[in-house]
PATORDO-790108 format. One line per field, with one value per residue (C-alpha): residue number from 1; x negated, y negated, z. Coordinates in nm, 4 decimals. Layout:
BEGIN
k	NUM, ... .
xx	X, ... .
yy	Y, ... .
zz	Z, ... .
# end
This chain:
BEGIN
k	1, 2, 3, 4, 5, 6, 7, 8, 9, 10, 11, 12, 13, 14, 15, 16, 17, 18, 19, 20, 21, 22, 23, 24, 25, 26, 27, 28, 29, 30, 31, 32, 33, 34, 35, 36, 37, 38, 39, 40, 41, 42, 43, 44, 45, 46, 47, 48, 49, 50, 51, 52, 53, 54, 55, 56, 57, 58, 59, 60, 61, 62, 63, 64, 65, 66, 67, 68, 69, 70, 71, 72, 73, 74, 75, 76, 77, 78, 79, 80, 81, 82, 83, 84, 85, 86, 87, 88, 89, 90, 91, 92, 93, 94, 95, 96, 97, 98, 99, 100, 101, 102, 103, 104, 105, 106, 107, 108, 109, 110, 111, 112, 113, 114, 115, 116, 117, 118, 119, 120, 121, 122, 123, 124, 125, 126, 127, 128, 129, 130, 131, 132, 133, 134, 135, 136, 137, 138, 139, 140, 141, 142, 143, 144, 145, 146, 147, 148, 149, 150, 151, 152, 153, 154, 155, 156, 157, 158, 159, 160, 161, 162, 163, 164, 165, 166, 167, 168, 169, 170, 171, 172, 173, 174, 175, 176, 177, 178, 179, 180, 181, 182, 183, 184, 185, 186, 187, 188, 189, 190, 191, 192, 193, 194, 195, 196, 197, 198, 199, 200, 201, 202, 203, 204, 205, 206, 207, 208, 209, 210, 211, 212, 213, 214, 215, 216, 217, 218, 219, 220, 221, 222, 223, 224, 225, 226, 227, 228, 229, 230, 231, 232, 233, 234, 235, 236, 237, 238, 239, 240, 241, 242, 243, 244, 245, 246, 247, 248, 249, 250, 251, 252, 253, 254, 255, 256, 257, 258, 259, 260, 261, 262, 263, 264, 265, 266, 267, 268, 269, 270, 271, 272, 273, 274, 275, 276, 277, 278, 279, 280, 281, 282, 283, 284, 285, 286, 287, 288, 289, 290, 291, 292, 293, 294, 295, 296, 297, 298, 299, 300, 301, 302, 303, 304, 305, 306, 307, 308, 309, 310, 311, 312, 313, 314, 315, 316, 317, 318, 319, 320, 321, 322, 323, 324, 325, 326, 327, 328, 329, 330, 331, 332, 333, 334, 335, 336, 337, 338, 339, 340, 341, 342, 343, 344, 345, 346, 347, 348, 349, 350, 351, 352 .
xx	-5.8578, -5.6811, -5.6636, -5.3649, -5.0498, -4.7752, -4.6398, -4.3067, -3.9261, -3.7849, -3.5024, -3.7009, -3.4928, -3.9215, -3.9466, -3.6720, -3.6673, -4.0678, -3.8891, -3.5798, -3.8785, -3.6391, -3.6720, -3.4434, -3.6939, -3.9693, -4.0810, -3.9531, -4.2626, -4.5399, -4.7335, -5.0232, -5.2179, -5.5200, -5.7121, -5.7208, -5.6959, -5.4479, -5.1597, -4.7817, -4.4614, -4.1996, -4.0714, -4.4058, -4.4731, -4.7239, -4.7599, -4.5707, -4.7877, -4.8337, -4.6064, -4.9063, -5.1416, -4.8605, -4.8905, -4.5812, -4.6589, -4.4861, -4.6761, -4.9371, -5.1494, -5.1295, -5.2118, -5.4841, -5.6285, -5.6361, -5.8668, -5.6614, -5.6905, -5.3711, -5.2916, -5.3475, -4.9833, -4.8682, -5.1505, -5.0422, -5.3479, -5.1610, -5.1134, -5.4567, -5.6193, -5.4225, -5.5501, -5.9530, -5.8227, -5.7844, -6.0924, -6.2529, -6.0940, -6.1148, -6.5436, -6.5654, -6.3834, -6.6001, -6.8959, -6.7462, -6.7222, -7.0620, -6.9769, -7.1370, -6.9775, -6.6279, -6.7903, -6.6352, -6.5073, -6.2873, -6.2224, -6.1181, -5.8644, -5.7306, -5.6716, -5.4576, -5.7861, -6.0524, -6.3917, -6.5220, -6.2224, -6.2217, -6.5565, -6.5045, -6.1850, -6.4042, -6.7109, -6.4682, -6.2978, -6.5747, -6.8603, -7.0668, -7.0621, -6.8711, -7.2358, -7.3825, -7.0562, -7.0848, -7.4551, -7.3170, -7.1371, -7.4182, -7.6030, -7.3581, -7.3315, -7.6285, -7.6731, -7.4420, -7.6446, -7.9661, -7.9336, -7.7638, -7.9704, -8.2550, -8.3933, -8.3947, -8.3406, -8.0364, -7.9337, -7.9535, -7.7548, -7.5144, -7.5039, -7.3612, -7.7119, -7.7514, -8.1535, -8.3801, -8.5247, -8.2157, -8.2052, -8.5926, -8.5704, -8.3197, -8.4159, -8.5924, -8.2557, -7.9760, -8.1677, -8.3778, -8.6693, -8.8151, -8.5685, -8.8341, -8.8183, -8.5026, -8.4055, -8.6793, -8.5164, -8.7709, -9.0503, -9.3807, -9.1413, -9.3626, -9.0846, -9.2424, -9.0239, -9.0468, -8.7730, -8.7336, -8.4645, -8.2649, -7.9649, -7.7718, -7.9737, -8.2506, -8.2986, -8.4382, -8.6066, -8.7361, -8.8624, -8.8996, -9.0876, -8.8033, -8.7117, -8.5256, -8.3016, -8.2277, -8.1038, -7.9772, -7.8162, -7.7663, -7.8962, -8.1314, -8.4297, -8.5352, -8.1272, -8.2498, -8.5220, -8.4045, -8.1549, -8.3405, -8.5915, -8.2609, -8.1586, -8.5364, -8.6149, -8.9615, -9.0182, -9.3288, -9.2272, -9.5279, -9.5349, -9.5012, -9.7928, -9.8062, -9.6821, -9.3524, -9.3458, -9.2986, -8.9626, -8.8555, -8.8915, -8.6836, -8.4537, -8.4159, -8.3304, -8.0699, -7.9038, -7.9536, -7.8386, -7.6428, -7.6924, -8.0594, -7.9577, -8.1351, -8.4034, -8.5463, -8.5095, -8.2209, -8.2879, -7.9696, -7.8068, -7.5113, -7.2826, -7.0668, -6.7752, -6.9870, -7.1667, -6.8588, -6.7209, -7.0213, -7.0803, -6.7240, -6.7945, -7.1190, -6.8604, -6.6620, -6.7784, -6.9694, -6.7060, -6.4145, -6.2737, -6.0863, -5.8777, -5.9833, -5.6092, -5.8271, -6.1033, -5.9016, -5.7449, -6.1192, -6.2049, -5.9279, -5.8286, -5.5106, -5.4330, -5.7824, -5.7472, -5.8836, -6.1982, -6.2594, -6.3285, -6.5520, -6.7387, -6.7310, -6.8602, -7.1334, -7.3118, -7.6964, -7.7855, -7.6134, -7.5515, -7.7088, -7.3396, -7.1288, -6.8705, -6.8853, -6.6364, -6.3634, -6.0856, -5.7364, -5.4224, -5.3013, -5.6391, -5.7098, -6.1118, -6.1262, -6.3855, -6.7593, -7.0414, -7.2650, -6.9669, -6.7641, -6.8748, -7.1612, -6.8785, -6.6841, -7.0652, -7.1075, -6.7822, -6.8027, -7.1902, -7.0245, -6.7548, -6.9481 .
yy	9.3675, 9.0652, 8.7090, 8.6175, 8.5319, 8.2826, 8.3866, 8.6837, 8.5116, 8.5788, 8.7274, 8.9989, 9.3458, 9.4545, 9.2224, 9.2071, 9.6235, 9.5272, 9.2710, 9.4908, 9.7987, 10.0188, 10.3623, 10.4100, 10.2291, 10.4768, 10.6626, 10.3705, 10.1472, 10.0428, 9.7306, 9.6460, 9.3746, 9.1515, 9.1108, 9.3684, 9.6373, 9.8278, 9.9868, 10.1432, 10.2078, 9.9788, 10.1664, 10.1266, 9.9890, 9.8151, 9.4407, 9.2017, 9.0642, 8.7935, 8.7068, 8.5763, 8.8077, 9.1005, 9.2891, 9.5333, 9.8809, 10.1000, 10.3995, 10.4894, 10.6645, 10.2876, 10.0873, 10.3099, 10.2883, 9.8889, 9.9784, 9.9842, 10.3207, 10.4353, 10.2580, 10.5730, 10.5904, 10.6316, 10.9049, 11.2307, 11.4641, 11.7340, 11.4713, 11.4317, 11.7174, 11.8090, 11.6189, 11.6918, 12.0622, 11.9703, 11.8592, 12.1464, 12.3535, 12.1563, 12.1477, 12.6024, 12.6248, 12.4417, 12.6285, 12.9856, 12.8473, 12.7300, 12.4511, 12.0181, 11.9485, 11.6522, 11.3051, 11.1340, 10.9262, 11.1763, 11.3082, 11.0231, 10.9619, 11.3148, 11.2051, 10.8932, 10.6923, 10.5074, 10.6714, 10.4670, 10.6093, 10.9489, 10.9419, 10.8648, 11.1118, 11.4501, 11.4042, 11.3230, 11.6734, 11.9165, 11.7699, 11.6836, 11.4750, 11.5650, 11.5977, 11.7704, 12.0104, 12.1249, 12.2495, 12.4551, 12.6271, 12.7115, 12.7546, 13.0224, 13.2095, 13.2170, 13.4488, 13.6566, 13.6579, 13.7614, 14.1034, 14.1774, 14.0199, 14.2457, 13.8602, 13.5705, 13.3912, 13.5984, 13.5606, 13.1389, 13.0876, 13.3676, 13.1113, 12.8177, 12.6396, 12.5056, 12.4812, 12.7402, 12.3661, 12.1716, 12.4741, 12.5542, 12.1497, 12.2448, 12.6675, 12.5974, 12.3640, 12.5747, 12.9234, 12.8252, 12.9782, 13.0439, 13.2288, 13.5732, 13.5877, 13.5863, 13.8056, 14.0374, 14.0129, 13.7393, 13.9189, 13.6693, 13.4483, 13.4209, 13.4357, 13.4016, 13.4161, 13.5459, 13.7306, 13.6075, 13.6152, 13.3204, 13.3439, 13.4704, 13.8093, 13.8234, 13.5735, 13.5776, 13.2934, 13.2774, 13.0311, 12.9667, 12.7098, 12.5059, 12.5346, 12.7567, 13.0195, 13.2727, 13.2264, 13.5467, 13.6682, 14.0063, 14.2319, 14.4523, 14.2867, 14.5465, 14.5489, 14.1959, 14.2415, 14.5166, 14.2362, 14.0137, 14.2655, 14.3381, 13.9636, 13.9908, 14.3250, 14.2068, 13.8403, 13.8527, 13.8483, 13.7350, 13.6778, 13.2996, 13.0854, 12.8310, 12.6108, 12.8041, 12.8987, 12.5545, 12.5868, 12.8679, 12.6666, 12.4068, 12.6619, 12.8173, 12.4889, 12.3796, 12.7115, 12.6989, 12.2461, 12.2316, 11.8783, 11.8039, 11.8480, 11.9965, 11.8022, 12.0473, 12.1072, 12.4481, 12.5968, 12.6340, 12.9384, 13.0320, 12.9941, 12.6026, 12.7093, 12.8461, 12.5177, 12.3208, 12.5001, 12.4690, 12.1003, 12.0752, 12.2791, 12.1052, 11.7603, 11.9462, 11.7483, 11.9552, 12.0423, 12.0119, 12.3101, 12.3250, 12.5753, 12.8168, 12.5926, 12.3405, 12.3706, 12.4848, 12.1472, 11.9640, 12.1271, 12.0765, 12.3832, 12.4501, 12.8243, 12.9769, 12.9779, 13.3762, 13.2720, 13.0362, 13.2835, 13.4993, 13.1599, 13.1344, 13.5419, 13.4977, 13.2246, 13.2828, 13.0055, 13.0585, 12.7448, 12.5141, 12.5860, 12.6037, 12.8433, 12.9384, 12.6060, 12.7708, 12.9383, 13.0925, 12.8376, 12.9013, 12.8371, 13.1893, 13.3255, 13.5388, 13.7236, 13.5929, 13.7794, 13.7683, 13.8718, 13.6715, 13.6315, 13.4583, 13.2002, 13.1895, 13.0859, 12.9059, 12.6861, 12.6904, 12.4902, 12.2670, 12.1401, 12.0426 .
zz	-11.2497, -11.3721, -11.2581, -11.0169, -11.2259, -11.0814, -10.8069, -10.9263, -10.9517, -10.5879, -10.7965, -10.9659, -10.8244, -10.7976, -10.5927, -10.4137, -10.3396, -10.1646, -9.9903, -9.8567, -9.8406, -10.0268, -10.0941, -10.3883, -10.5545, -10.4997, -10.7895, -11.0640, -10.9976, -10.7497, -10.6313, -10.6319, -10.4247, -10.5247, -10.2670, -10.0838, -10.4092, -10.3243, -10.4226, -10.2121, -10.3165, -10.2442, -9.9518, -9.7326, -9.3959, -9.4390, -9.4027, -9.6896, -9.9211, -10.1450, -10.3707, -10.5699, -10.4904, -10.6229, -10.9203, -11.0703, -11.2349, -11.3410, -11.2105, -11.0192, -11.2463, -11.4606, -11.1421, -11.0984, -11.4486, -11.4221, -11.0980, -10.7801, -10.5290, -10.3398, -9.9870, -9.7429, -9.6679, -10.0582, -10.1739, -10.1457, -10.0662, -10.3377, -10.5703, -10.6352, -10.4764, -10.7957, -11.0367, -10.9271, -10.9605, -11.2880, -11.4078, -11.2309, -11.4056, -11.7587, -11.6988, -11.6185, -11.9079, -12.1321, -11.9086, -11.9604, -12.3725, -12.3862, -12.4486, -12.2648, -12.0076, -12.0643, -11.9706, -11.6770, -11.8667, -12.0615, -11.6801, -11.5771, -11.8315, -11.8791, -11.4733, -11.5503, -11.3108, -11.3467, -11.3481, -11.1009, -10.8631, -11.0387, -10.9234, -10.5594, -10.5559, -10.7305, -10.4304, -10.1352, -10.2939, -10.3767, -10.1933, -10.5978, -10.8617, -11.1594, -11.3129, -11.0669, -11.0318, -11.4401, -11.3408, -11.0528, -11.2335, -11.5769, -11.3214, -11.1191, -11.5239, -11.5267, -11.1908, -11.3374, -11.6703, -11.5301, -11.3884, -11.7007, -11.9464, -12.1513, -12.1712, -11.9603, -12.2529, -12.3533, -12.0061, -12.0771, -12.3747, -12.1933, -11.9695, -12.2483, -12.1937, -12.5684, -12.5565, -12.3577, -12.2445, -12.1220, -11.8919, -11.7344, -11.7125, -11.4299, -11.3530, -11.0447, -10.8885, -11.0101, -10.9218, -10.5934, -10.7900, -11.0995, -11.3283, -11.3934, -10.9889, -10.9351, -11.1970, -11.0498, -10.7262, -10.6488, -10.7172, -10.7044, -10.3876, -10.0988, -9.7913, -9.5057, -9.1158, -8.8047, -8.5660, -8.2042, -7.8917, -7.7441, -7.5343, -7.8097, -7.9249, -8.1668, -8.4384, -8.7797, -8.9449, -9.2476, -9.4757, -9.8756, -10.0563, -10.0640, -9.7346, -9.4564, -9.5866, -9.3885, -9.0580, -8.8846, -8.5851, -8.4126, -8.1409, -8.3124, -8.4219, -8.6929, -8.8458, -8.9747, -9.0961, -9.3311, -9.4044, -9.5140, -9.7496, -9.8812, -9.9677, -10.1392, -10.2544, -10.4532, -10.3107, -10.0521, -9.7017, -9.4801, -9.1154, -8.9819, -8.9624, -8.6378, -8.8340, -8.9281, -8.5892, -8.4811, -8.7464, -8.6105, -8.2585, -8.3356, -8.5032, -8.1904, -7.9772, -8.2141, -8.1793, -7.7939, -7.8472, -8.0380, -7.9759, -8.0446, -8.4370, -8.7231, -8.9383, -9.1236, -9.5417, -9.6377, -9.9314, -9.9830, -10.2521, -10.3806, -10.6076, -10.6684, -10.5153, -10.2109, -10.1728, -10.2070, -9.8741, -9.7202, -9.7519, -9.6426, -9.3702, -9.2874, -9.2630, -8.9581, -8.6290, -8.3790, -8.1062, -8.3111, -8.5749, -8.8294, -9.0693, -9.3396, -9.5203, -9.3976, -9.6138, -9.9090, -9.8999, -9.7944, -10.2076, -10.3527, -10.3942, -10.1054, -10.1947, -10.2480, -9.8432, -9.9168, -10.1458, -9.8448, -9.5772, -9.8059, -9.8911, -9.4951, -9.4794, -9.7789, -9.5309, -9.5288, -9.3139, -8.9505, -8.7413, -8.9603, -9.1940, -8.9446, -9.0670, -8.6767, -8.6592, -8.8933, -8.7248, -8.8249, -8.8246, -8.5239, -8.3057, -8.2705, -8.3796, -8.6832, -8.7804, -8.8523, -8.9625, -8.6828, -8.4549, -8.2812, -7.9374, -8.0278, -8.2108, -7.8714, -7.7423, -8.0115, -8.0192, -7.5968, -7.6600, -7.8961, -7.7107, -7.4052 .
# end
């Protein structure tokens, strides 16, 4: 950031427009305040800064490239969302082409932002850093390639990994299991599970070596077990021991009293888009609701309302990933994987 300059000349028309909060000057320039580190439009109703702390820029991008961030009134959500969406599309194109993801500096420069500011905005919008988002997209491509490939190595190359060694270094984090086991429907993986009862009906809790991988609610306990078998057709499903039974009890207690919280590790498996949606859902405080459109806005893809609804429907961790807090834009309850009545009951408990 540049050092403080001399006092602006009072006759300077830009400073005159700031003093007058002249809306006609909006779009012609912005001013930044060194002491707060933010930039504003000329018409901003914020408190007038000291002249010696002011720096003028022709565009918001120029101010942000100099390290300033927009004030709350100056930052249209759509403007930043469009920049982040463009960066996501650029990363996606590289993944599909089998090329390395663009570096942070390159993405920030294309967005007209400083690397620090771009990194902060990207994580706020997607829930992931740019590097983590690129890894998740490459893992998505791998999930699609593994079932249709004759060999794991073929799928690795089809997914855009430059070398198998790079993939195997992060395979477990990307898939939740070894790639061969994923391709074989979970063969060789051990998953403990138990079925119990709560005030919402039957509840199934399953745990992999990474953490709780399924929490399901329903009326028929056997149907819940069959769904787990369909999810992991070749995995070794076993009943839980005493330690696992304690985990199940904690999950049931969390369902009954959401205020208790749940601090068990979760094994969250999904596409990059689904994980962005689920991350946004976990940021919604208990007792509050949001619309599908609001979640789409928060992840930087305002037009993806239907895809957000599909991600909610794909959630395998009831209550732990609170898709029950998503309602229609008019506030009405919409569909819920485990029944609208259970959704209503969960919301009543949280609001109480």
